[in-house]
Biopython code that builds the backbone (N, CA, C, O; Angstrom):
import numpy as np
from Bio.PDB.StructureBuilder import StructureBuilder

atoms = [
    (1, "UNK", "N", (14.490, -10.570, -19.333)),
    (1, "UNK", "CA", (14.254, -9.810, -18.093)),
    (1, "UNK", "C", (12.921, -9.342, -18.010)),
    (1, "UNK", "O", (12.304, -9.098, -19.047)),
    (2, "UNK", "N", (12.376, -9.181, -16.832)),
    (2, "UNK", "CA", (11.092, -8.690, -16.407)),
    (2, "UNK", "C", (11.067, -7.276, -16.349)),
    (2, "UNK", "O", (12.111, -6.639, -16.486)),
    (3, "UNK", "N", (10.001, -6.736, -16.164)),
    (3, "UNK", "CA", (9.845, -5.135, -15.986)),
    (3, "UNK", "C", (10.339, -4.826, -14.697)),
    (3, "UNK", "O", (10.157, -5.575, -13.737)),
    (4, "UNK", "N", (11.018, -3.650, -14.625)),
    (4, "UNK", "CA", (11.606, -2.997, -13.470)),
    (4, "UNK", "C", (10.599, -2.824, -12.463)),
    (4, "UNK", "O", (9.474, -2.557, -12.887)),
    (5, "UNK", "N", (10.755, -2.915, -11.231)),
    (5, "UNK", "CA", (9.903, -2.675, -10.084)),
    (5, "UNK", "C", (9.903, -1.217, -9.778)),
    (5, "UNK", "O", (11.001, -0.661, -9.816)),
    (6, "UNK", "N", (8.888, -0.529, -9.491)),
    (6, "UNK", "CA", (8.729, 0.932, -9.236)),
    (6, "UNK", "C", (9.116, 1.085, -7.744)),
    (6, "UNK", "O", (9.709, 0.203, -7.123)),
    (7, "UNK", "N", (8.771, 2.162, -7.266)),
    (7, "UNK", "CA", (9.013, 2.690, -5.860)),
    (7, "UNK", "C", (7.796, 2.152, -5.084)),
    (7, "UNK", "O", (6.798, 1.687, -5.635)),
    (8, "UNK", "N", (7.973, 2.260, -3.730)),
    (8, "UNK", "CA", (6.964, 2.231, -2.664)),
    (8, "UNK", "C", (6.367, 3.600, -2.440)),
    (8, "UNK", "O", (7.085, 4.498, -2.001)),
    (9, "UNK", "N", (5.184, 3.795, -2.698)),
    (9, "UNK", "CA", (4.705, 5.139, -2.468)),
    (9, "UNK", "C", (3.635, 5.063, -1.397)),
    (9, "UNK", "O", (2.664, 4.318, -1.534)),
    (10, "UNK", "N", (3.832, 5.950, -0.166)),
    (10, "UNK", "CA", (2.921, 5.802, 0.775)),
    (10, "UNK", "C", (2.152, 7.167, 1.003)),
    (10, "UNK", "O", (2.752, 8.242, 0.977)),
    (11, "UNK", "N", (0.852, 7.069, 1.219)),
    (11, "UNK", "CA", (0.095, 8.266, 1.314)),
    (11, "UNK", "C", (-1.011, 8.036, 2.564)),
    (11, "UNK", "O", (-1.596, 6.977, 2.791)),
    (12, "UNK", "N", (-1.131, 9.113, 3.211)),
    (12, "UNK", "CA", (-2.057, 9.296, 4.269)),
    (12, "UNK", "C", (-3.243, 10.115, 3.736)),
    (12, "UNK", "O", (-3.010, 11.281, 3.414)),
    (13, "UNK", "N", (-4.437, 9.653, 3.613)),
    (13, "UNK", "CA", (-5.480, 10.377, 3.052)),
    (13, "UNK", "C", (-6.524, 10.748, 4.316)),
    (13, "UNK", "O", (-7.035, 9.878, 5.022)),
    (14, "UNK", "N", (-6.715, 11.947, 4.452)),
    (14, "UNK", "CA", (-7.758, 12.281, 5.617)),
    (14, "UNK", "C", (-9.117, 12.605, 4.815)),
    (14, "UNK", "O", (-9.215, 13.441, 3.916)),
    (15, "UNK", "N", (-10.106, 11.813, 5.293)),
    (15, "UNK", "CA", (-11.474, 12.104, 4.802)),
    (15, "UNK", "C", (-12.292, 12.933, 5.824)),
    (15, "UNK", "O", (-12.295, 12.616, 7.013)),
    (16, "UNK", "N", (-12.960, 13.960, 5.368)),
    (16, "UNK", "CA", (-13.770, 14.765, 6.090)),
    (16, "UNK", "C", (-14.979, 15.189, 5.377)),
    (16, "UNK", "O", (-15.235, 14.664, 4.293)),
    (17, "UNK", "N", (-15.831, 16.181, 5.926)),
    (17, "UNK", "CA", (-17.047, 16.378, 5.164)),
    (17, "UNK", "C", (-16.744, 16.805, 3.664)),
    (17, "UNK", "O", (-16.206, 17.881, 3.402)),
    (18, "UNK", "N", (-17.127, 15.886, 2.700)),
    (18, "UNK", "CA", (-17.130, 16.035, 1.283)),
    (18, "UNK", "C", (-15.818, 16.521, 0.685)),
    (18, "UNK", "O", (-15.739, 17.299, -0.265)),
    (19, "UNK", "N", (-14.691, 15.923, 1.411)),
    (19, "UNK", "CA", (-13.385, 16.111, 0.834)),
    (19, "UNK", "C", (-12.305, 15.143, 1.346)),
    (19, "UNK", "O", (-12.370, 14.563, 2.430)),
    (20, "UNK", "N", (-11.319, 15.032, 0.467)),
    (20, "UNK", "CA", (-10.069, 14.223, 0.804)),
    (20, "UNK", "C", (-8.934, 15.185, 0.832)),
    (20, "UNK", "O", (-8.825, 16.124, 0.044)),
    (21, "UNK", "N", (-8.064, 14.889, 1.817)),
    (21, "UNK", "CA", (-6.759, 15.565, 1.796)),
    (21, "UNK", "C", (-5.692, 14.590, 1.887)),
    (21, "UNK", "O", (-5.728, 13.754, 2.790)),
    (22, "UNK", "N", (-4.726, 14.612, 1.027)),
    (22, "UNK", "CA", (-4.638, 15.442, -0.093)),
    (22, "UNK", "C", (-5.757, 15.085, -1.181)),
    (22, "UNK", "O", (-6.370, 14.018, -1.222)),
    (23, "UNK", "N", (-5.901, 16.076, -1.982)),
    (23, "UNK", "CA", (-6.918, 15.860, -3.115)),
    (23, "UNK", "C", (-6.488, 15.210, -4.349)),
    (23, "UNK", "O", (-7.337, 14.828, -5.155)),
    (24, "UNK", "N", (-5.149, 15.041, -4.580)),
    (24, "UNK", "CA", (-4.440, 14.466, -5.743)),
    (24, "UNK", "C", (-3.322, 13.599, -5.217)),
    (24, "UNK", "O", (-2.578, 13.993, -4.318)),
    (25, "UNK", "N", (-3.204, 12.347, -5.819)),
    (25, "UNK", "CA", (-2.074, 11.641, -5.541)),
    (25, "UNK", "C", (-1.587, 11.157, -7.073)),
    (25, "UNK", "O", (-2.394, 10.979, -7.985)),
    (26, "UNK", "N", (-0.163, 10.977, -7.206)),
    (26, "UNK", "CA", (0.317, 10.346, -8.382)),
    (26, "UNK", "C", (1.287, 9.363, -8.157)),
    (26, "UNK", "O", (2.257, 9.493, -7.410)),
    (27, "UNK", "N", (0.949, 8.186, -8.949)),
    (27, "UNK", "CA", (1.824, 7.117, -9.002)),
    (27, "UNK", "C", (2.229, 6.668, -10.335)),
    (27, "UNK", "O", (1.656, 7.095, -11.338)),
    (28, "UNK", "N", (3.236, 5.787, -10.396)),
    (28, "UNK", "CA", (3.888, 5.289, -11.819)),
    (28, "UNK", "C", (3.648, 3.938, -11.946)),
    (28, "UNK", "O", (3.597, 3.170, -10.986)),
    (29, "UNK", "N", (3.485, 3.593, -13.208)),
    (29, "UNK", "CA", (3.581, 2.047, -13.424)),
    (29, "UNK", "C", (4.697, 1.375, -12.763)),
    (29, "UNK", "O", (5.847, 1.814, -12.775)),
    (30, "UNK", "N", (4.297, 0.213, -12.139)),
    (30, "UNK", "CA", (5.314, -0.486, -11.380)),
    (30, "UNK", "C", (5.298, -0.400, -9.915)),
    (30, "UNK", "O", (5.677, -1.290, -9.155)),
    (31, "UNK", "N", (4.751, 0.935, -9.528)),
    (31, "UNK", "CA", (4.819, 1.313, -8.044)),
    (31, "UNK", "C", (4.039, 0.375, -7.205)),
    (31, "UNK", "O", (3.123, -0.247, -7.743)),
    (32, "UNK", "N", (4.263, 0.225, -6.118)),
    (32, "UNK", "CA", (3.450, -0.391, -4.954)),
    (32, "UNK", "C", (2.986, 0.783, -4.211)),
    (32, "UNK", "O", (3.760, 1.692, -3.911)),
    (33, "UNK", "N", (1.667, 0.787, -3.887)),
    (33, "UNK", "CA", (0.912, 1.988, -3.296)),
    (33, "UNK", "C", (0.329, 1.515, -1.942)),
    (33, "UNK", "O", (-0.399, 0.534, -1.797)),
    (34, "UNK", "N", (0.786, 2.416, -0.902)),
    (34, "UNK", "CA", (0.003, 2.084, 0.403)),
    (34, "UNK", "C", (-0.550, 3.345, 0.849)),
    (34, "UNK", "O", (0.081, 4.370, 1.108)),
    (35, "UNK", "N", (-2.053, 3.116, 0.922)),
    (35, "UNK", "CA", (-2.938, 4.281, 1.276)),
    (35, "UNK", "C", (-3.495, 4.040, 2.661)),
    (35, "UNK", "O", (-4.119, 3.011, 2.925)),
    (36, "UNK", "N", (-3.277, 4.950, 3.499)),
    (36, "UNK", "CA", (-3.914, 4.795, 4.777)),
    (36, "UNK", "C", (-5.064, 5.948, 4.899)),
    (36, "UNK", "O", (-4.779, 7.140, 5.014)),
    (37, "UNK", "N", (-6.287, 5.485, 4.864)),
    (37, "UNK", "CA", (-7.360, 6.474, 4.961)),
    (37, "UNK", "C", (-7.684, 6.642, 6.494)),
    (37, "UNK", "O", (-7.948, 5.688, 7.226)),
    (38, "UNK", "N", (-7.636, 7.970, 6.907)),
    (38, "UNK", "CA", (-8.030, 8.361, 8.356)),
    (38, "UNK", "C", (-9.264, 9.071, 8.161)),
    (38, "UNK", "O", (-9.292, 9.978, 7.329)),
    (39, "UNK", "N", (-10.357, 8.752, 8.867)),
    (39, "UNK", "CA", (-11.659, 9.349, 9.055)),
    (39, "UNK", "C", (-11.545, 10.487, 10.075)),
    (39, "UNK", "O", (-11.271, 10.260, 11.254)),
    (40, "UNK", "N", (-11.756, 11.684, 9.606)),
    (40, "UNK", "CA", (-11.641, 12.937, 10.505)),
    (40, "UNK", "C", (-13.139, 13.326, 10.942)),
    (40, "UNK", "O", (-13.319, 14.159, 11.831)),
    (41, "UNK", "N", (-14.074, 12.769, 10.364)),
    (41, "UNK", "CA", (-15.503, 13.098, 10.646)),
    (41, "UNK", "C", (-16.462, 12.541, 9.828)),
    (41, "UNK", "O", (-16.212, 12.462, 8.625)),
    (42, "UNK", "N", (-17.619, 12.099, 10.301)),
    (42, "UNK", "CA", (-18.649, 11.440, 9.501)),
    (42, "UNK", "C", (-18.438, 9.959, 9.333)),
    (42, "UNK", "O", (-17.910, 9.279, 10.212)),
    (43, "UNK", "N", (-18.847, 9.491, 8.223)),
    (43, "UNK", "CA", (-18.890, 8.029, 7.870)),
    (43, "UNK", "C", (-18.326, 7.747, 6.598)),
    (43, "UNK", "O", (-19.039, 7.959, 5.617)),
    (44, "UNK", "N", (-17.018, 7.248, 6.412)),
    (44, "UNK", "CA", (-16.529, 7.239, 5.138)),
    (44, "UNK", "C", (-15.991, 5.786, 4.822)),
    (44, "UNK", "O", (-15.748, 4.938, 5.681)),
    (45, "UNK", "N", (-15.835, 5.624, 3.394)),
    (45, "UNK", "CA", (-15.087, 4.453, 2.978)),
    (45, "UNK", "C", (-14.214, 4.860, 1.759)),
    (45, "UNK", "O", (-14.430, 5.975, 1.285)),
    (46, "UNK", "N", (-13.447, 4.240, 1.312)),
    (46, "UNK", "CA", (-12.547, 4.580, 0.237)),
    (46, "UNK", "C", (-12.305, 3.503, -0.856)),
    (46, "UNK", "O", (-11.661, 2.499, -0.553)),
    (47, "UNK", "N", (-12.757, 3.653, -2.022)),
    (47, "UNK", "CA", (-13.046, 2.680, -3.111)),
    (47, "UNK", "C", (-12.195, 3.061, -4.306)),
    (47, "UNK", "O", (-12.363, 4.164, -4.827)),
    (48, "UNK", "N", (-11.285, 2.204, -4.773)),
    (48, "UNK", "CA", (-10.677, 2.311, -6.093)),
    (48, "UNK", "C", (-10.967, 1.188, -6.998)),
    (48, "UNK", "O", (-10.318, 0.142, -6.989)),
    (49, "UNK", "N", (-11.954, 1.430, -7.778)),
    (49, "UNK", "CA", (-12.521, 0.423, -8.621)),
    (49, "UNK", "C", (-11.517, -0.290, -9.617)),
    (49, "UNK", "O", (-11.494, -1.498, -9.856)),
    (50, "UNK", "N", (-10.642, 0.740, -10.183)),
    (50, "UNK", "CA", (-9.676, 0.273, -11.018)),
    (50, "UNK", "C", (-8.583, -0.719, -10.601)),
    (50, "UNK", "O", (-7.927, -1.413, -11.378)),
    (51, "UNK", "N", (-8.482, -0.690, -9.276)),
    (51, "UNK", "CA", (-7.567, -1.766, -8.565)),
    (51, "UNK", "C", (-8.195, -2.735, -7.815)),
    (51, "UNK", "O", (-7.501, -3.569, -7.232)),
    (52, "UNK", "N", (-9.571, -2.764, -7.723)),
    (52, "UNK", "CA", (-10.262, -3.680, -6.838)),
    (52, "UNK", "C", (-9.945, -3.530, -5.449)),
    (52, "UNK", "O", (-9.903, -4.535, -4.740)),
    (53, "UNK", "N", (-9.695, -2.280, -4.929)),
    (53, "UNK", "CA", (-9.220, -2.070, -3.651)),
    (53, "UNK", "C", (-10.278, -1.180, -2.783)),
    (53, "UNK", "O", (-10.751, -0.175, -3.313)),
    (54, "UNK", "N", (-10.608, -1.495, -1.618)),
    (54, "UNK", "CA", (-11.471, -0.697, -0.721)),
    (54, "UNK", "C", (-11.201, -0.751, 0.625)),
    (54, "UNK", "O", (-10.520, -1.693, 1.030)),
    (55, "UNK", "N", (-11.610, 0.092, 1.409)),
    (55, "UNK", "CA", (-11.595, -0.138, 2.872)),
    (55, "UNK", "C", (-12.928, -0.419, 3.418)),
    (55, "UNK", "O", (-13.879, -0.399, 2.636)),
    (56, "UNK", "N", (-13.123, -0.686, 4.692)),
    (56, "UNK", "CA", (-14.500, -0.922, 5.122)),
    (56, "UNK", "C", (-14.952, 0.494, 5.523)),
    (56, "UNK", "O", (-14.187, 1.459, 5.512)),
    (57, "UNK", "N", (-16.257, 0.551, 5.882)),
    (57, "UNK", "CA", (-16.842, 1.896, 6.024)),
    (57, "UNK", "C", (-16.271, 2.206, 7.595)),
    (57, "UNK", "O", (-16.303, 1.426, 8.547)),
    (58, "UNK", "N", (-15.778, 3.488, 7.567)),
    (58, "UNK", "CA", (-15.106, 3.905, 8.931)),
    (58, "UNK", "C", (-15.935, 4.950, 9.675)),
    (58, "UNK", "O", (-16.525, 5.867, 9.104)),
    (59, "UNK", "N", (-15.936, 4.752, 10.932)),
    (59, "UNK", "CA", (-16.519, 5.849, 11.748)),
    (59, "UNK", "C", (-15.427, 6.863, 12.034)),
    (59, "UNK", "O", (-14.241, 6.620, 11.810)),
    (60, "UNK", "N", (-15.875, 8.032, 12.547)),
    (60, "UNK", "CA", (-14.905, 9.111, 12.852)),
    (60, "UNK", "C", (-13.751, 8.589, 13.776)),
    (60, "UNK", "O", (-13.955, 7.825, 14.719)),
    (61, "UNK", "N", (-12.698, 9.002, 13.470)),
    (61, "UNK", "CA", (-11.455, 8.573, 14.302)),
    (61, "UNK", "C", (-10.828, 7.230, 13.851)),
    (61, "UNK", "O", (-9.735, 6.894, 14.306)),
    (62, "UNK", "N", (-11.485, 6.471, 12.984)),
    (62, "UNK", "CA", (-10.941, 5.247, 12.656)),
    (62, "UNK", "C", (-10.006, 5.403, 11.274)),
    (62, "UNK", "O", (-10.164, 6.294, 10.439)),
    (63, "UNK", "N", (-9.099, 4.449, 11.221)),
    (63, "UNK", "CA", (-8.157, 4.438, 10.012)),
    (63, "UNK", "C", (-8.158, 3.105, 9.575)),
    (63, "UNK", "O", (-8.466, 2.171, 10.316)),
    (64, "UNK", "N", (-7.782, 2.962, 8.242)),
    (64, "UNK", "CA", (-7.530, 1.558, 7.650)),
    (64, "UNK", "C", (-6.421, 1.838, 6.509)),
    (64, "UNK", "O", (-6.297, 2.941, 5.975)),
    (65, "UNK", "N", (-5.633, 0.717, 6.199)),
    (65, "UNK", "CA", (-4.631, 0.735, 5.241)),
    (65, "UNK", "C", (-4.944, -0.166, 4.041)),
    (65, "UNK", "O", (-5.458, -1.262, 4.264)),
    (66, "UNK", "N", (-4.677, 0.210, 2.800)),
    (66, "UNK", "CA", (-4.762, -0.708, 1.732)),
    (66, "UNK", "C", (-3.405, -0.550, 1.042)),
    (66, "UNK", "O", (-2.643, 0.415, 1.098)),
    (67, "UNK", "N", (-3.248, -1.850, 0.297)),
    (67, "UNK", "CA", (-1.973, -2.040, -0.369)),
    (67, "UNK", "C", (-2.303, -2.399, -1.704)),
    (67, "UNK", "O", (-3.057, -3.350, -1.905)),
    (68, "UNK", "N", (-1.807, -1.722, -2.659)),
    (68, "UNK", "CA", (-1.806, -2.025, -4.230)),
    (68, "UNK", "C", (-0.411, -2.257, -4.641)),
    (68, "UNK", "O", (0.519, -1.461, -4.514)),
    (69, "UNK", "N", (-0.373, -3.498, -5.172)),
    (69, "UNK", "CA", (0.949, -3.874, -5.606)),
    (69, "UNK", "C", (1.149, -3.791, -7.207)),
    (69, "UNK", "O", (0.391, -4.388, -7.973)),
    (70, "UNK", "N", (2.098, -3.099, -7.592)),
    (70, "UNK", "CA", (2.514, -3.016, -8.985)),
    (70, "UNK", "C", (1.288, -2.504, -9.762)),
    (70, "UNK", "O", (0.477, -3.204, -10.369)),
    (71, "UNK", "N", (1.291, -1.097, -9.634)),
    (71, "UNK", "CA", (0.234, -0.269, -10.434)),
    (71, "UNK", "C", (0.573, -0.746, -11.899)),
    (71, "UNK", "O", (1.740, -0.998, -12.201)),
    (72, "UNK", "N", (-0.431, -0.864, -12.781)),
    (72, "UNK", "CA", (-0.470, -1.160, -14.230)),
    (72, "UNK", "C", (-0.286, -0.054, -15.157)),
    (72, "UNK", "O", (-0.056, -0.264, -16.348)),
    (73, "UNK", "N", (-0.389, 1.286, -14.593)),
    (73, "UNK", "CA", (-0.217, 2.430, -15.531)),
    (73, "UNK", "C", (0.181, 3.653, -14.725)),
    (73, "UNK", "O", (0.025, 3.746, -13.508)),
    (74, "UNK", "N", (0.711, 4.588, -15.516)),
    (74, "UNK", "CA", (0.924, 5.807, -14.807)),
    (74, "UNK", "C", (-0.354, 6.611, -14.564)),
    (74, "UNK", "O", (-1.196, 6.711, -15.457)),
    (75, "UNK", "N", (-0.497, 7.135, -13.473)),
    (75, "UNK", "CA", (-1.803, 7.836, -13.171)),
    (75, "UNK", "C", (-1.740, 8.994, -12.229)),
    (75, "UNK", "O", (-0.919, 8.919, -11.315)),
    (76, "UNK", "N", (-2.437, 9.971, -12.318)),
    (76, "UNK", "CA", (-2.641, 11.021, -11.393)),
    (76, "UNK", "C", (-4.107, 10.864, -11.027)),
    (76, "UNK", "O", (-4.986, 10.858, -11.889)),
    (77, "UNK", "N", (-4.372, 10.727, -9.611)),
    (77, "UNK", "CA", (-5.819, 10.561, -9.227)),
    (77, "UNK", "C", (-6.316, 11.815, -8.575)),
    (77, "UNK", "O", (-5.636, 12.398, -7.731)),
    (78, "UNK", "N", (-7.418, 12.208, -8.933)),
    (78, "UNK", "CA", (-8.148, 13.248, -8.210)),
    (78, "UNK", "C", (-8.993, 12.537, -7.302)),
    (78, "UNK", "O", (-9.733, 11.649, -7.726)),
    (79, "UNK", "N", (-8.948, 12.874, -5.980)),
    (79, "UNK", "CA", (-9.673, 12.015, -4.999)),
    (79, "UNK", "C", (-11.057, 12.923, -4.902)),
    (79, "UNK", "O", (-11.034, 14.101, -4.545)),
    (80, "UNK", "N", (-12.114, 12.300, -5.222)),
    (80, "UNK", "CA", (-13.361, 13.003, -5.210)),
    (80, "UNK", "C", (-14.437, 12.238, -4.354)),
    (80, "UNK", "O", (-14.430, 11.014, -4.224)),
    (81, "UNK", "N", (-15.318, 13.039, -3.810)),
    (81, "UNK", "CA", (-16.331, 12.490, -2.857)),
    (81, "UNK", "C", (-17.584, 12.277, -3.814)),
    (81, "UNK", "O", (-18.242, 13.245, -4.194)),
    (82, "UNK", "N", (-17.860, 11.087, -4.155)),
    (82, "UNK", "CA", (-19.203, 10.846, -4.856)),
    (82, "UNK", "C", (-19.936, 9.788, -3.896)),
    (82, "UNK", "O", (-19.488, 9.438, -2.804)),
    (83, "UNK", "N", (-20.996, 9.384, -4.407)),
    (83, "UNK", "CA", (-21.861, 8.402, -3.499)),
    (83, "UNK", "C", (-21.054, 7.404, -2.718)),
    (83, "UNK", "O", (-21.229, 7.298, -1.504)),
    (84, "UNK", "N", (-20.156, 6.650, -3.377)),
    (84, "UNK", "CA", (-19.314, 5.596, -2.699)),
    (84, "UNK", "C", (-17.970, 5.416, -3.393)),
    (84, "UNK", "O", (-17.336, 4.374, -3.228)),
    (85, "UNK", "N", (-17.534, 6.365, -4.138)),
    (85, "UNK", "CA", (-16.432, 6.142, -5.029)),
    (85, "UNK", "C", (-15.306, 7.265, -4.581)),
    (85, "UNK", "O", (-15.678, 8.422, -4.388)),
    (86, "UNK", "N", (-14.026, 6.921, -4.434)),
    (86, "UNK", "CA", (-13.064, 7.808, -4.103)),
    (86, "UNK", "C", (-11.958, 8.127, -4.986)),
    (86, "UNK", "O", (-10.997, 8.807, -4.627)),
    (87, "UNK", "N", (-12.105, 7.619, -6.175)),
    (87, "UNK", "CA", (-10.907, 7.756, -7.100)),
    (87, "UNK", "C", (-11.465, 8.259, -8.405)),
    (87, "UNK", "O", (-12.593, 7.935, -8.777)),
    (88, "UNK", "N", (-10.731, 8.996, -9.053)),
    (88, "UNK", "CA", (-11.177, 9.352, -10.488)),
    (88, "UNK", "C", (-9.843, 9.514, -11.245)),
    (88, "UNK", "O", (-9.207, 10.555, -11.081)),
    (89, "UNK", "N", (-9.438, 8.667, -11.963)),
    (89, "UNK", "CA", (-8.118, 8.723, -12.584)),
    (89, "UNK", "C", (-8.173, 9.675, -13.774)),
    (89, "UNK", "O", (-9.238, 9.831, -14.372)),
    (90, "UNK", "N", (-7.170, 10.255, -14.105)),
    (90, "UNK", "CA", (-7.045, 11.236, -15.232)),
    (90, "UNK", "C", (-5.762, 10.923, -16.005)),
    (90, "UNK", "O", (-5.447, 11.603, -16.981)),
]
sb = StructureBuilder()
sb.init_structure("model")
sb.init_model(0)
sb.init_chain("A")
sb.init_seg("    ")
for serial, (resi, resn, name, xyz) in enumerate(atoms, 1):
    if name == "N":
        sb.init_residue(resn, " ", resi, " ")
    sb.init_atom(name, np.array(xyz, "f"), 0.0, 1.0, " ", f" {name:<3s}", serial, name[0])
structure = sb.get_structure()
């Protein structure tokens, strides 16, 4: 038998000046994760290097959704604004 599939977890992340809301998301091994980034102001993108996932660079008022299938590990992510990265797994 193969590994059990996890849940589908959906998150809407709002990007604004130097912050993401929510600031933390938690997923479990096997989950499929759907993240919709909504830009509330400025110019933002959202990159998760660990999963090779990213949005295009969005203008204020734009949104984009990314889908990550079957996460490989349990993780809680602190969403941080750095030069161009939006994910810091802990």
